[in-house]
Residue, then its C-alpha position, 0 to 999 in steps of 0.5 A: m500500500k503506497e497511498f494512505e489518504g482517505k483510507v481507514a486505519v484501526v489501532t488498538g492500544a491507541a491511548s498511549g505509547i506505540g499505539r498513540g504514535l501510530a494513530e497520530r502518524f496515520a492521521a498525518e498521512g490523511m487517514r480516517v482513524v479508529v482508536a481503541d483502548v481499555e482506558q476510557p479517559a486516556l482514549d478520549d484524550a488520544a482521540r482529541q489529539v488525533a482529531s486536532a490534526g484534522a483527521e476523522v476519528l472514531a474512539v471505541r473502548t475495547d478490551v482486546s482480551k474479550e472476543a465480543d469487544v473486538q467484534a464490536l470494534a469491527a462492527k462499529t468501524l464498518e458502520r462508521f467508515g464502511a471499510v478497513h485498510i490498515l489494522c494494527n493489533n497493537a495493544g499489549v501489557g508487560g506481564g509480571g515477574g518471577t520464573s515460569w513456574e512461580m508466576p501467578l496463573v492470573d498473570w499468565e492469563w492476563t498477559l496472554g489474554v491481551n498480548l496474544w489473544g488480543v491479536i487472535h481476536g483482531v485477526r478473526a474479527f477484521v480479516p473477513l471484513m478486509l477480504k470481503g472489501g476487496d481493497e488492498g490492505h495491511i495488517v501490523n501485529t505488534a510483537s517485540v524483539a522478545g518475540l524473536i529471542a528470550g531475555a527482554g521480558g518475563p516468561a509470560y510476556t516472551t511467550s505471548k510475543f513469540g506467539v504473535v510472531g508465529l501467528s503473523e508468519m502463518l497469516h502472511h502465508e494464508l493471506a498470500q493465497a486467499s487475497a492474491g497478495k492484496i492484503k499484506v502482513s508485518v510483525l513489529c518487533p521493537a526493542l526499548t521504546n518510551t512507553r508506559i509498559l512498566e505501568s501495565r498493572r494499572n489495568h490488571p484484572a486484580g486492580p492496580q498495584s501501588e508502587p514500592a515505598e520511597g527509599t526501598p531497593e524495590r522502588m530504586m529498581v522501579d525508578m531506574l527502569k523508568g529512567i531507562f525506558a524514558g530514554g528509549m525510542a520515541p513512539a513517533e519514530t517507531a510509527g515511522f518504521v511501521v509506515d515505511a514497512i507498509r509502503n515497502e511491504r516488509f514483513y519483519v519490522l526491526t527498530h533496533p539494529e544493535h540487537n541483530p548480532r544476537l538474533q543471528m546467534r539465535a538463528e545459528a543456534i537453531v540450525g546447530g542445535g545449540a542452547p538459545p542465547l539471551l538478548m541481554p546476557s548477564p555481565 
């Protein structure tokens, strides 16, 4: 897809972070934009900001872990705009900490529900509409560099993102046959980005979690991590990678080339039967 003017983009997780960056960039490209998120106040703010750029905007509160919510999002999009040309299954959470066997089941279910099932629901709800519409289109599923190599997130987060990569690869081949190449797929695998992913538990099903007390080692760790993420890539820059990938029909969207050598090590380990490397090896 080379021209975006007047076409329709749907972005989940659009109230902040990469999703908001995508929505604002699509608006700047002259698209009509559907923004979806589970946080209503933040969603309303994002919709106002996107609309201020002159775009026609539809805001729909959506919990992507719920099939009914995503189906309703698709129906409202079709009712308002009559078509979907770009779908960004972007909503995601950071998951919890702990080992694979110690992480609470509720954290596993929450993380997989948003990060993986959210993409599955998006594909099931929107792909039939896009195929029926017959127009050229593009689907962007947000994974992570943690979906290509372990060590950039907890076990549930990594598992969910590997799942998104696998689903996206499968979808690429399925659509190549079903749509004769009209609908393309990309999987976005960013590394460190300036988002609120460390604050994901504000939307945890068990309720938000208070931060550790000032001066404690736990609080110092949280503050340090927030500082690291604040220095990450700006969401607007990540959105630029996505738009370029759509225009040039690139499947894998990697934003941080400094990690490529370790991705190469993983590929070599797969072929050679060796142990998987970590993205961020221990010092």
